[in-house]
PDB file of N, CA, C and O in Angstrom:
ATOM      1  N   MET A   1     116.484  98.710 148.674  1.00  0.00           N
ATOM      2  CA  MET A   1     115.371  98.924 148.895  1.00  0.00           C
ATOM      3  C   MET A   1     114.509  97.711 148.684  1.00  0.00           C
ATOM      4  O   MET A   1     114.004  97.200 149.684  1.00  0.00           O
ATOM      5  N   ARG A   2     114.295  97.223 147.575  1.00  0.00           N
ATOM      6  CA  ARG A   2     113.550  96.250 146.800  1.00  0.00           C
ATOM      7  C   ARG A   2     113.683  95.115 148.069  1.00  0.00           C
ATOM      8  O   ARG A   2     112.598  94.675 148.450  1.00  0.00           O
ATOM      9  N   LEU A   3     114.725  94.666 148.667  1.00  0.00           N
ATOM     10  CA  LEU A   3     114.927  93.511 149.333  1.00  0.00           C
ATOM     11  C   LEU A   3     113.893  93.891 150.765  1.00  0.00           C
ATOM     12  O   LEU A   3     113.058  93.133 151.260  1.00  0.00           O
ATOM     13  N   LEU A   4     114.143  94.879 151.090  1.00  0.00           N
ATOM     14  CA  LEU A   4     113.468  95.306 152.321  1.00  0.00           C
ATOM     15  C   LEU A   4     111.762  95.095 152.031  1.00  0.00           C
ATOM     16  O   LEU A   4     110.875  94.652 152.761  1.00  0.00           O
ATOM     17  N   ALA A   5     111.742  95.660 150.527  1.00  0.00           N
ATOM     18  CA  ALA A   5     110.005  95.712 150.083  1.00  0.00           C
ATOM     19  C   ALA A   5     109.758  94.496 149.847  1.00  0.00           C
ATOM     20  O   ALA A   5     108.614  94.142 150.129  1.00  0.00           O
ATOM     21  N   LEU A   6     110.293  93.898 149.515  1.00  0.00           N
ATOM     22  CA  LEU A   6     110.352  92.226 149.118  1.00  0.00           C
ATOM     23  C   LEU A   6     109.774  91.155 150.757  1.00  0.00           C
ATOM     24  O   LEU A   6     108.799  90.435 150.968  1.00  0.00           O
ATOM     25  N   ALA A   7     110.790  91.507 151.468  1.00  0.00           N
ATOM     26  CA  ALA A   7     110.745  91.389 153.016  1.00  0.00           C
ATOM     27  C   ALA A   7     109.387  91.492 153.710  1.00  0.00           C
ATOM     28  O   ALA A   7     108.902  90.687 154.505  1.00  0.00           O
ATOM     29  N   ILE A   8     108.817  92.746 153.213  1.00  0.00           N
ATOM     30  CA  ILE A   8     107.965  92.962 153.817  1.00  0.00           C
ATOM     31  C   ILE A   8     106.591  92.374 153.411  1.00  0.00           C
ATOM     32  O   ILE A   8     105.766  92.036 154.260  1.00  0.00           O
ATOM     33  N   LEU A   9     106.422  92.287 152.354  1.00  0.00           N
ATOM     34  CA  LEU A   9     105.139  91.903 151.642  1.00  0.00           C
ATOM     35  C   LEU A   9     105.000  90.374 152.079  1.00  0.00           C
ATOM     36  O   LEU A   9     103.969  89.748 152.324  1.00  0.00           O
ATOM     37  N   ALA A  10     106.846  89.789 152.116  1.00  0.00           N
ATOM     38  CA  ALA A  10     106.610  88.117 152.545  1.00  0.00           C
ATOM     39  C   ALA A  10     105.936  87.837 154.157  1.00  0.00           C
ATOM     40  O   ALA A  10     105.200  86.964 154.617  1.00  0.00           O
ATOM     41  N   ILE A  11     106.586  89.030 154.716  1.00  0.00           N
ATOM     42  CA  ILE A  11     105.653  88.941 156.192  1.00  0.00           C
ATOM     43  C   ILE A  11     104.298  88.978 156.077  1.00  0.00           C
ATOM     44  O   ILE A  11     103.576  88.016 156.338  1.00  0.00           O
ATOM     45  N   VAL A  12     103.862  90.186 155.647  1.00  0.00           N
ATOM     46  CA  VAL A  12     102.596  90.564 155.675  1.00  0.00           C
ATOM     47  C   VAL A  12     101.732  89.523 154.913  1.00  0.00           C
ATOM     48  O   VAL A  12     100.551  89.439 155.247  1.00  0.00           O
ATOM     49  N   SER A  13     102.398  88.385 153.506  1.00  0.00           N
ATOM     50  CA  SER A  13     101.063  87.727 153.521  1.00  0.00           C
ATOM     51  C   SER A  13     101.037  86.394 154.038  1.00  0.00           C
ATOM     52  O   SER A  13     100.017  85.711 153.943  1.00  0.00           O
ATOM     53  N   MET A  14     102.646  85.744 154.868  1.00  0.00           N
ATOM     54  CA  MET A  14     102.613  84.736 155.457  1.00  0.00           C
ATOM     55  C   MET A  14     101.500  85.009 156.810  1.00  0.00           C
ATOM     56  O   MET A  14     100.789  84.086 157.205  1.00  0.00           O
ATOM     57  N   SER A  15     101.462  86.192 157.359  1.00  0.00           N
ATOM     58  CA  SER A  15     100.736  86.572 158.356  1.00  0.00           C
ATOM     59  C   SER A  15      99.241  86.485 158.251  1.00  0.00           C
ATOM     60  O   SER A  15      98.440  85.947 159.015  1.00  0.00           O
ATOM     61  N   ALA A  16      99.105  86.952 157.449  1.00  0.00           N
ATOM     62  CA  ALA A  16      96.997  87.120 156.569  1.00  0.00           C
ATOM     63  C   ALA A  16      96.885  85.252 156.206  1.00  0.00           C
ATOM     64  O   ALA A  16      95.779  84.862 156.579  1.00  0.00           O
ATOM     65  N   ALA A  17      97.290  84.700 155.916  1.00  0.00           N
ATOM     66  CA  ALA A  17      96.999  83.352 155.552  1.00  0.00           C
ATOM     67  C   ALA A  17      96.751  82.635 157.009  1.00  0.00           C
ATOM     68  O   ALA A  17      96.671  81.413 156.881  1.00  0.00           O
ATOM     69  N   GLY A  18      96.616  83.070 158.299  1.00  0.00           N
ATOM     70  CA  GLY A  18      96.121  82.126 159.525  1.00  0.00           C
ATOM     71  C   GLY A  18      96.903  80.915 159.836  1.00  0.00           C
ATOM     72  O   GLY A  18      97.959  80.663 159.257  1.00  0.00           O
ATOM     73  N   PRO A  19      96.467  80.280 160.607  1.00  0.00           N
ATOM     74  CA  PRO A  19      96.881  79.043 161.375  1.00  0.00           C
ATOM     75  C   PRO A  19      96.487  77.871 160.484  1.00  0.00           C
ATOM     76  O   PRO A  19      95.548  78.236 159.777  1.00  0.00           O
ATOM     77  N   ALA A  20      96.793  76.740 160.262  1.00  0.00           N
ATOM     78  CA  ALA A  20      96.405  75.798 159.493  1.00  0.00           C
ATOM     79  C   ALA A  20      95.348  74.618 160.318  1.00  0.00           C
ATOM     80  O   ALA A  20      95.873  74.299 161.385  1.00  0.00           O
ATOM     81  N   ARG A  21      94.436  74.133 160.161  1.00  0.00           N
ATOM     82  CA  ARG A  21      93.897  73.248 160.390  1.00  0.00           C
ATOM     83  C   ARG A  21      94.195  71.641 160.771  1.00  0.00           C
ATOM     84  O   ARG A  21      94.765  70.951 159.926  1.00  0.00           O
ATOM     85  N   ALA A  22      93.905  71.212 161.717  1.00  0.00           N
ATOM     86  CA  ALA A  22      94.494  69.846 161.679  1.00  0.00           C
ATOM     87  C   ALA A  22      93.044  68.396 160.547  1.00  0.00           C
ATOM     88  O   ALA A  22      91.834  68.550 160.378  1.00  0.00           O
ATOM     89  N   GLN A  23      93.469  67.842 160.321  1.00  0.00           N
ATOM     90  CA  GLN A  23      92.402  67.594 159.281  1.00  0.00           C
ATOM     91  C   GLN A  23      91.672  66.281 160.440  1.00  0.00           C
ATOM     92  O   GLN A  23      92.389  65.516 161.084  1.00  0.00           O
ATOM     93  N   LYS A  24      90.302  66.269 160.487  1.00  0.00           N
ATOM     94  CA  LYS A  24      89.916  66.078 161.753  1.00  0.00           C
ATOM     95  C   LYS A  24      89.411  64.337 161.218  1.00  0.00           C
ATOM     96  O   LYS A  24      89.026  63.560 162.092  1.00  0.00           O
ATOM     97  N   TYR A  25      89.470  63.891 159.770  1.00  0.00           N
ATOM     98  CA  TYR A  25      88.913  62.575 159.628  1.00  0.00           C
ATOM     99  C   TYR A  25      89.348  62.423 158.437  1.00  0.00           C
ATOM    100  O   TYR A  25      89.134  63.105 157.435  1.00  0.00           O
ATOM    101  N   ASP A  26      90.544  60.650 158.711  1.00  0.00           N
ATOM    102  CA  ASP A  26      91.403  59.793 158.309  1.00  0.00           C
ATOM    103  C   ASP A  26      90.558  59.126 157.175  1.00  0.00           C
ATOM    104  O   ASP A  26      89.739  58.210 157.252  1.00  0.00           O
ATOM    105  N   PRO A  27      91.099  60.023 155.841  1.00  0.00           N
ATOM    106  CA  PRO A  27      90.096  59.104 154.619  1.00  0.00           C
ATOM    107  C   PRO A  27      90.670  58.060 153.805  1.00  0.00           C
ATOM    108  O   PRO A  27      90.487  57.729 152.634  1.00  0.00           O
ATOM    109  N   ALA A  28      91.659  57.482 155.036  1.00  0.00           N
ATOM    110  CA  ALA A  28      91.600  55.432 154.718  1.00  0.00           C
ATOM    111  C   ALA A  28      90.270  54.652 155.400  1.00  0.00           C
ATOM    112  O   ALA A  28      89.765  53.535 155.286  1.00  0.00           O
ATOM    113  N   PHE A  29      89.947  56.065 156.292  1.00  0.00           N
ATOM    114  CA  PHE A  29      88.519  54.201 156.781  1.00  0.00           C
ATOM    115  C   PHE A  29      87.374  55.196 156.365  1.00  0.00           C
ATOM    116  O   PHE A  29      87.217  56.416 156.320  1.00  0.00           O
ATOM    117  N   PRO A  30      86.450  53.740 156.006  1.00  0.00           N
ATOM    118  CA  PRO A  30      85.077  54.331 155.680  1.00  0.00           C
ATOM    119  C   PRO A  30      83.912  54.430 157.017  1.00  0.00           C
ATOM    120  O   PRO A  30      82.723  54.366 156.704  1.00  0.00           O
ATOM    121  N   PHE A  31      84.288  54.590 158.528  1.00  0.00           N
ATOM    122  CA  PHE A  31      83.455  55.006 159.118  1.00  0.00           C
ATOM    123  C   PHE A  31      84.110  55.517 160.032  1.00  0.00           C
ATOM    124  O   PHE A  31      85.245  55.236 160.416  1.00  0.00           O
ATOM    125  N   CYS A  32      82.877  56.837 160.661  1.00  0.00           N
ATOM    126  CA  CYS A  32      83.985  57.007 162.470  1.00  0.00           C
ATOM    127  C   CYS A  32      83.148  57.226 163.320  1.00  0.00           C
ATOM    128  O   CYS A  32      81.949  57.495 163.241  1.00  0.00           O
ATOM    129  N   MET A  33      83.860  57.093 164.194  1.00  0.00           N
ATOM    130  CA  MET A  33      82.665  57.130 165.760  1.00  0.00           C
ATOM    131  C   MET A  33      82.648  58.433 166.276  1.00  0.00           C
ATOM    132  O   MET A  33      83.589  59.092 166.721  1.00  0.00           O
ATOM    133  N   ASN A  34      81.716  58.662 166.187  1.00  0.00           N
ATOM    134  CA  ASN A  34      81.618  60.288 167.401  1.00  0.00           C
ATOM    135  C   ASN A  34      82.128  60.001 168.702  1.00  0.00           C
ATOM    136  O   ASN A  34      81.718  59.118 169.455  1.00  0.00           O
ATOM    137  N   VAL A  35      82.901  60.678 168.878  1.00  0.00           N
ATOM    138  CA  VAL A  35      83.457  60.217 170.411  1.00  0.00           C
ATOM    139  C   VAL A  35      83.600  61.719 171.382  1.00  0.00           C
ATOM    140  O   VAL A  35      84.334  62.693 171.212  1.00  0.00           O
ATOM    141  N   VAL A  36      82.595  61.437 172.416  1.00  0.00           N
ATOM    142  CA  VAL A  36      82.213  62.709 173.386  1.00  0.00           C
ATOM    143  C   VAL A  36      82.557  62.427 174.507  1.00  0.00           C
ATOM    144  O   VAL A  36      82.060  61.523 175.179  1.00  0.00           O
ATOM    145  N   GLU A  37      83.740  63.404 174.960  1.00  0.00           N
ATOM    146  CA  GLU A  37      84.599  62.692 176.597  1.00  0.00           C
ATOM    147  C   GLU A  37      83.540  64.267 177.514  1.00  0.00           C
ATOM    148  O   GLU A  37      83.065  65.366 177.227  1.00  0.00           O
ATOM    149  N   TRP A  38      83.671  63.390 178.606  1.00  0.00           N
ATOM    150  CA  TRP A  38      82.833  64.220 179.551  1.00  0.00           C
ATOM    151  C   TRP A  38      83.712  65.558 179.700  1.00  0.00           C
ATOM    152  O   TRP A  38      84.888  65.427 180.038  1.00  0.00           O
ATOM    153  N   GLY A  39      83.271  66.642 179.498  1.00  0.00           N
ATOM    154  CA  GLY A  39      84.226  68.230 179.743  1.00  0.00           C
ATOM    155  C   GLY A  39      84.709  68.463 178.917  1.00  0.00           C
ATOM    156  O   GLY A  39      85.118  69.623 178.864  1.00  0.00           O
ATOM    157  N   GLY A  40      84.952  67.681 177.896  1.00  0.00           N
ATOM    158  CA  GLY A  40      85.580  68.196 176.608  1.00  0.00           C
ATOM    159  C   GLY A  40      84.792  68.529 175.129  1.00  0.00           C
ATOM    160  O   GLY A  40      83.603  68.377 174.847  1.00  0.00           O
ATOM    161  N   SER A  41      85.294  68.757 174.759  1.00  0.00           N
ATOM    162  CA  SER A  41      84.712  68.379 173.117  1.00  0.00           C
ATOM    163  C   SER A  41      84.629  67.507 172.363  1.00  0.00           C
ATOM    164  O   SER A  41      85.348  66.534 172.589  1.00  0.00           O
ATOM    165  N   PRO A  42      83.590  67.470 170.971  1.00  0.00           N
ATOM    166  CA  PRO A  42      83.226  65.908 170.879  1.00  0.00           C
ATOM    167  C   PRO A  42      84.540  65.807 169.139  1.00  0.00           C
ATOM    168  O   PRO A  42      84.856  66.631 168.281  1.00  0.00           O
ATOM    169  N   HIS A  43      84.823  64.667 169.343  1.00  0.00           N
ATOM    170  CA  HIS A  43      85.527  64.309 167.689  1.00  0.00           C
ATOM    171  C   HIS A  43      85.644  63.218 167.213  1.00  0.00           C
ATOM    172  O   HIS A  43      85.820  62.400 168.116  1.00  0.00           O
ATOM    173  N   PRO A  44      85.640  62.857 166.429  1.00  0.00           N
ATOM    174  CA  PRO A  44      85.497  62.179 165.473  1.00  0.00           C
ATOM    175  C   PRO A  44      86.328  61.131 164.994  1.00  0.00           C
ATOM    176  O   PRO A  44      86.906  61.406 163.942  1.00  0.00           O
ATOM    177  N   ASP A  45      86.610  59.706 165.600  1.00  0.00           N
ATOM    178  CA  ASP A  45      87.225  58.768 165.894  1.00  0.00           C
ATOM    179  C   ASP A  45      86.972  57.786 164.454  1.00  0.00           C
ATOM    180  O   ASP A  45      86.217  56.815 164.407  1.00  0.00           O
ATOM    181  N   CYS A  46      87.936  58.394 163.149  1.00  0.00           N
ATOM    182  CA  CYS A  46      87.888  57.686 162.115  1.00  0.00           C
ATOM    183  C   CYS A  46      88.824  56.199 161.610  1.00  0.00           C
ATOM    184  O   CYS A  46      89.585  56.234 160.644  1.00  0.00           O
ATOM    185  N   SER A  47      88.628  55.095 162.346  1.00  0.00           N
ATOM    186  CA  SER A  47      89.599  54.026 162.492  1.00  0.00           C
ATOM    187  C   SER A  47      88.988  52.837 162.129  1.00  0.00           C
ATOM    188  O   SER A  47      89.623  51.786 162.222  1.00  0.00           O
ATOM    189  N   TYR A  48      87.625  52.856 161.653  1.00  0.00           N
ATOM    190  CA  TYR A  48      86.956  52.009 161.797  1.00  0.00           C
ATOM    191  C   TYR A  48      86.639  51.159 160.407  1.00  0.00           C
ATOM    192  O   TYR A  48      86.052  51.792 159.529  1.00  0.00           O
ATOM    193  N   TYR A  49      86.919  50.023 160.184  1.00  0.00           N
ATOM    194  CA  TYR A  49      86.404  49.375 158.396  1.00  0.00           C
ATOM    195  C   TYR A  49      85.414  49.355 158.043  1.00  0.00           C
ATOM    196  O   TYR A  49      85.130  49.747 156.911  1.00  0.00           O
ATOM    197  N   THR A  50      84.439  48.839 158.982  1.00  0.00           N
ATOM    198  CA  THR A  50      82.873  48.058 159.014  1.00  0.00           C
ATOM    199  C   THR A  50      82.413  49.154 159.803  1.00  0.00           C
ATOM    200  O   THR A  50      83.045  49.883 160.568  1.00  0.00           O
ATOM    201  N   LEU A  51      81.085  49.148 159.456  1.00  0.00           N
ATOM    202  CA  LEU A  51      80.076  50.231 160.317  1.00  0.00           C
ATOM    203  C   LEU A  51      80.041  48.729 161.715  1.00  0.00           C
ATOM    204  O   LEU A  51      80.793  49.002 162.650  1.00  0.00           O
ATOM    205  N   ALA A  52      79.392  47.514 161.857  1.00  0.00           N
ATOM    206  CA  ALA A  52      79.518  46.793 162.851  1.00  0.00           C
ATOM    207  C   ALA A  52      80.841  46.554 163.575  1.00  0.00           C
ATOM    208  O   ALA A  52      80.748  46.027 164.683  1.00  0.00           O
ATOM    209  N   GLN A  53      82.041  46.856 163.129  1.00  0.00           N
ATOM    210  CA  GLN A  53      83.211  46.851 163.941  1.00  0.00           C
ATOM    211  C   GLN A  53      83.075  48.622 164.702  1.00  0.00           C
ATOM    212  O   GLN A  53      83.452  48.626 165.874  1.00  0.00           O
ATOM    213  N   CYS A  54      82.828  49.351 164.425  1.00  0.00           N
ATOM    214  CA  CYS A  54      82.358  50.752 164.922  1.00  0.00           C
ATOM    215  C   CYS A  54      81.266  50.378 165.778  1.00  0.00           C
ATOM    216  O   CYS A  54      81.490  50.470 166.985  1.00  0.00           O
ATOM    217  N   ARG A  55      80.453  50.090 165.518  1.00  0.00           N
ATOM    218  CA  ARG A  55      79.354  50.325 166.218  1.00  0.00           C
ATOM    219  C   ARG A  55      79.742  49.185 168.097  1.00  0.00           C
ATOM    220  O   ARG A  55      79.419  49.489 169.245  1.00  0.00           O
ATOM    221  N   ALA A  56      80.573  47.833 167.535  1.00  0.00           N
ATOM    222  CA  ALA A  56      80.837  46.900 168.265  1.00  0.00           C
ATOM    223  C   ALA A  56      81.778  47.522 169.154  1.00  0.00           C
ATOM    224  O   ALA A  56      81.902  47.013 170.268  1.00  0.00           O
ATOM    225  N   SER A  57      82.572  48.689 168.816  1.00  0.00           N
ATOM    226  CA  SER A  57      83.302  49.084 169.561  1.00  0.00           C
ATOM    227  C   SER A  57      82.206  50.467 170.414  1.00  0.00           C
ATOM    228  O   SER A  57      82.378  50.759 171.597  1.00  0.00           O
ATOM    229  N   ALA A  58      81.419  50.970 169.760  1.00  0.00           N
ATOM    230  CA  ALA A  58      80.653  52.099 170.276  1.00  0.00           C
ATOM    231  C   ALA A  58      79.092  51.757 171.829  1.00  0.00           C
ATOM    232  O   ALA A  58      78.320  52.363 172.571  1.00  0.00           O
ATOM    233  N   ALA A  59      79.370  50.896 171.583  1.00  0.00           N
ATOM    234  CA  ALA A  59      78.132  49.705 171.899  1.00  0.00           C
ATOM    235  C   ALA A  59      78.366  49.753 173.664  1.00  0.00           C
ATOM    236  O   ALA A  59      79.382  49.197 174.081  1.00  0.00           O
ATOM    237  N   GLY A  60      77.601  50.292 174.493  1.00  0.00           N
ATOM    238  CA  GLY A  60      77.229  50.659 176.151  1.00  0.00           C
ATOM    239  C   GLY A  60      77.989  52.122 176.183  1.00  0.00           C
ATOM    240  O   GLY A  60      77.978  52.370 177.389  1.00  0.00           O
ATOM    241  N   LEU A  61      78.543  53.059 175.631  1.00  0.00           N
ATOM    242  CA  LEU A  61      79.405  53.952 175.876  1.00  0.00           C
ATOM    243  C   LEU A  61      78.669  55.277 174.824  1.00  0.00           C
ATOM    244  O   LEU A  61      79.289  56.301 174.535  1.00  0.00           O
ATOM    245  N   GLY A  62      77.697  55.070 174.508  1.00  0.00           N
ATOM    246  CA  GLY A  62      76.835  56.295 174.060  1.00  0.00           C
ATOM    247  C   GLY A  62      77.008  57.010 172.958  1.00  0.00           C
ATOM    248  O   GLY A  62      76.159  57.725 172.425  1.00  0.00           O
ATOM    249  N   PHE A  63      78.161  56.814 172.590  1.00  0.00           N
ATOM    250  CA  PHE A  63      78.705  56.636 171.059  1.00  0.00           C
ATOM    251  C   PHE A  63      78.110  56.533 169.990  1.00  0.00           C
ATOM    252  O   PHE A  63      77.350  55.567 170.066  1.00  0.00           O
ATOM    253  N   SER A  64      78.035  57.180 168.713  1.00  0.00           N
ATOM    254  CA  SER A  64      77.281  56.904 167.698  1.00  0.00           C
ATOM    255  C   SER A  64      78.545  56.593 166.723  1.00  0.00           C
ATOM    256  O   SER A  64      79.745  56.657 166.990  1.00  0.00           O
ATOM    257  N   CYS A  65      77.816  56.190 165.355  1.00  0.00           N
ATOM    258  CA  CYS A  65      78.953  55.793 163.997  1.00  0.00           C
ATOM    259  C   CYS A  65      77.972  56.375 162.673  1.00  0.00           C
ATOM    260  O   CYS A  65      76.776  56.480 162.403  1.00  0.00           O
ATOM    261  N   ASP A  66      79.106  56.627 162.143  1.00  0.00           N
ATOM    262  CA  ASP A  66      78.555  57.400 160.837  1.00  0.00           C
ATOM    263  C   ASP A  66      79.796  56.889 159.553  1.00  0.00           C
ATOM    264  O   ASP A  66      80.932  56.450 159.733  1.00  0.00           O
ATOM    265  N   ALA A  67      79.061  57.147 158.269  1.00  0.00           N
ATOM    266  CA  ALA A  67      79.809  57.188 157.444  1.00  0.00           C
ATOM    267  C   ALA A  67      80.616  57.890 157.166  1.00  0.00           C
ATOM    268  O   ALA A  67      80.257  58.993 156.753  1.00  0.00           O
ATOM    269  N   ASN A  68      82.293  57.549 157.270  1.00  0.00           N
ATOM    270  CA  ASN A  68      82.772  59.215 156.717  1.00  0.00           C
ATOM    271  C   ASN A  68      83.042  60.010 155.756  1.00  0.00           C
ATOM    272  O   ASN A  68      83.598  59.662 154.715  1.00  0.00           O
ATOM    273  N   PRO A  69      82.600  61.358 156.079  1.00  0.00           N
ATOM    274  CA  PRO A  69      82.320  61.840 154.537  1.00  0.00           C
ATOM    275  C   PRO A  69      83.190  62.073 153.537  1.00  0.00           C
ATOM    276  O   PRO A  69      82.836  62.330 152.386  1.00  0.00           O
ATOM    277  N   TYR A  70      84.995  61.953 154.128  1.00  0.00           N
ATOM    278  CA  TYR A  70      86.093  61.937 153.646  1.00  0.00           C
ATOM    279  C   TYR A  70      86.788  61.012 152.990  1.00  0.00           C
ATOM    280  O   TYR A  70      87.703  61.243 152.199  1.00  0.00           O
ATOM    281  N   TYR A  71      86.215  59.562 153.421  1.00  0.00           N
ATOM    282  CA  TYR A  71      86.652  58.715 152.301  1.00  0.00           C
ATOM    283  C   TYR A  71      87.471  58.574 150.993  1.00  0.00           C
ATOM    284  O   TYR A  71      86.790  58.946 150.037  1.00  0.00           O
ATOM    285  N   ALA A  72      88.253  58.312 150.769  1.00  0.00           N
ATOM    286  CA  ALA A  72      88.839  58.439 149.583  1.00  0.00           C
ATOM    287  C   ALA A  72      88.381  56.838 149.077  1.00  0.00           C
ATOM    288  O   ALA A  72      88.453  56.602 147.871  1.00  0.00           O
ATOM    289  N   GLY A  73      88.018  55.997 149.805  1.00  0.00           N
ATOM    290  CA  GLY A  73      87.417  54.963 149.045  1.00  0.00           C
ATOM    291  C   GLY A  73      88.950  53.965 148.380  1.00  0.00           C
ATOM    292  O   GLY A  73      90.136  54.295 148.406  1.00  0.00           O
ATOM    293  N   ALA A  74      88.157  52.408 147.708  1.00  0.00           N
ATOM    294  CA  ALA A  74      89.606  52.014 147.645  1.00  0.00           C
ATOM    295  C   ALA A  74      90.636  52.142 146.699  1.00  0.00           C
ATOM    296  O   ALA A  74      90.311  52.515 145.572  1.00  0.00           O
ATOM    297  N   ILE A  75      91.751  51.917 146.928  1.00  0.00           N
ATOM    298  CA  ILE A  75      92.885  52.684 146.200  1.00  0.00           C
ATOM    299  C   ILE A  75      93.299  51.967 145.228  1.00  0.00           C
ATOM    300  O   ILE A  75      93.687  52.527 144.203  1.00  0.00           O
ATOM    301  N   ALA A  76      93.310  50.256 145.363  1.00  0.00           N
ATOM    302  CA  ALA A  76      93.520  49.463 144.012  1.00  0.00           C
ATOM    303  C   ALA A  76      92.435  49.570 143.038  1.00  0.00           C
ATOM    304  O   ALA A  76      91.208  49.665 143.084  1.00  0.00           O
ATOM    305  N   ALA A  77      93.131  49.532 142.349  1.00  0.00           N
ATOM    306  CA  ALA A  77      92.698  49.408 140.686  1.00  0.00           C
ATOM    307  C   ALA A  77      91.899  47.880 140.559  1.00  0.00           C
ATOM    308  O   ALA A  77      92.410  46.879 141.061  1.00  0.00           O
ATOM    309  N   PRO A  78      90.531  47.827 139.795  1.00  0.00           N
ATOM    310  CA  PRO A  78      90.049  46.388 139.892  1.00  0.00           C
ATOM    311  C   PRO A  78      91.087  45.695 138.396  1.00  0.00           C
ATOM    312  O   PRO A  78      91.404  46.077 137.270  1.00  0.00           O
ATOM    313  N   GLU A  79      91.312  44.440 139.314  1.00  0.00           N
ATOM    314  CA  GLU A  79      92.437  43.615 138.065  1.00  0.00           C
ATOM    315  C   GLU A  79      91.339  43.408 136.529  1.00  0.00           C
ATOM    316  O   GLU A  79      90.133  43.441 136.285  1.00  0.00           O
ATOM    317  N   ARG A  80      92.487  43.214 135.855  1.00  0.00           N
ATOM    318  CA  ARG A  80      92.101  43.173 134.681  1.00  0.00           C
ATOM    319  C   ARG A  80      91.963  41.925 134.301  1.00  0.00           C
ATOM    320  O   ARG A  80      92.439  41.185 135.162  1.00  0.00           O
ATOM    321  N   ARG A  81      91.523  41.343 133.395  1.00  0.00           N
ATOM    322  CA  ARG A  81      91.121  39.841 132.833  1.00  0.00           C
ATOM    323  C   ARG A  81      91.253  39.910 131.556  1.00  0.00           C
ATOM    324  O   ARG A  81      90.721  40.776 130.862  1.00  0.00           O
ATOM    325  N   GLU A  82      92.157  38.771 131.040  1.00  0.00           N
ATOM    326  CA  GLU A  82      92.557  38.871 129.497  1.00  0.00           C
ATOM    327  C   GLU A  82      91.567  38.191 128.916  1.00  0.00           C
ATOM    328  O   GLU A  82      91.239  37.220 129.598  1.00  0.00           O
ATOM    329  N   ARG A  83      90.879  38.330 127.792  1.00  0.00           N
ATOM    330  CA  ARG A  83      90.430  37.277 127.125  1.00  0.00           C
ATOM    331  C   ARG A  83      91.037  36.481 126.381  1.00  0.00           C
ATOM    332  O   ARG A  83      92.131  36.981 126.117  1.00  0.00           O
ATOM    333  N   ARG A  84      90.881  35.268 125.782  1.00  0.00           N
ATOM    334  CA  ARG A  84      91.643  34.425 125.024  1.00  0.00           C
ATOM    335  C   ARG A  84      90.399  33.908 123.832  1.00  0.00           C
ATOM    336  O   ARG A  84      89.298  33.357 123.827  1.00  0.00           O
ATOM    337  N   HIS A  85      91.371  34.478 122.892  1.00  0.00           N
ATOM    338  CA  HIS A  85      89.903  34.431 121.283  1.00  0.00           C
ATOM    339  C   HIS A  85      90.275  33.489 120.891  1.00  0.00           C
ATOM    340  O   HIS A  85      91.496  33.487 121.047  1.00  0.00           O
ATOM    341  N   ARG A  86      90.029  32.825 120.550  1.00  0.00           N
ATOM    342  CA  ARG A  86      89.559  31.772 119.311  1.00  0.00           C
ATOM    343  C   ARG A  86      89.384  31.662 117.939  1.00  0.00           C
ATOM    344  O   ARG A  86      88.293  31.673 117.368  1.00  0.00           O
ATOM    345  N   ARG A  87      90.896  31.516 117.216  1.00  0.00           N
ATOM    346  CA  ARG A  87      90.832  31.736 116.297  1.00  0.00           C
ATOM    347  C   ARG A  87      90.029  30.529 115.248  1.00  0.00           C
ATOM    348  O   ARG A  87      90.633  29.456 115.238  1.00  0.00           O
ATOM    349  N   GLY A  88      88.596  30.579 114.266  1.00  0.00           N
ATOM    350  CA  GLY A  88      88.728  29.803 113.680  1.00  0.00           C
ATOM    351  C   GLY A  88      89.252  29.691 112.385  1.00  0.00           C
ATOM    352  O   GLY A  88      88.768  30.293 111.426  1.00  0.00           O
ATOM    353  N   TYR A  89      90.346  28.850 112.308  1.00  0.00           N
ATOM    354  CA  TYR A  89      90.922  28.196 111.041  1.00  0.00           C
ATOM    355  C   TYR A  89      89.913  27.818 110.156  1.00  0.00           C
ATOM    356  O   TYR A  89      90.200  27.277 109.087  1.00  0.00           O
TER     357      TYR A  89
END
């Protein structure tokens, strides 16, 4: 009986969660082009490292470029520079 109740509880909790949505913005790139295809819904194309690169791709197409709101930033840590101290003998 407990196993049946546990199975019902698991099925109800999984069905109540709803479908997962795909992430539209790629956090690896700082700029996105807003693409509007004819007869389709608008979607972002987040695959640009610079604003100039995005604008060059959007030129003549009527698309616009914006900063990626989910950009994760640079992942690499800044370099540590060692200081050498002189000893006064």
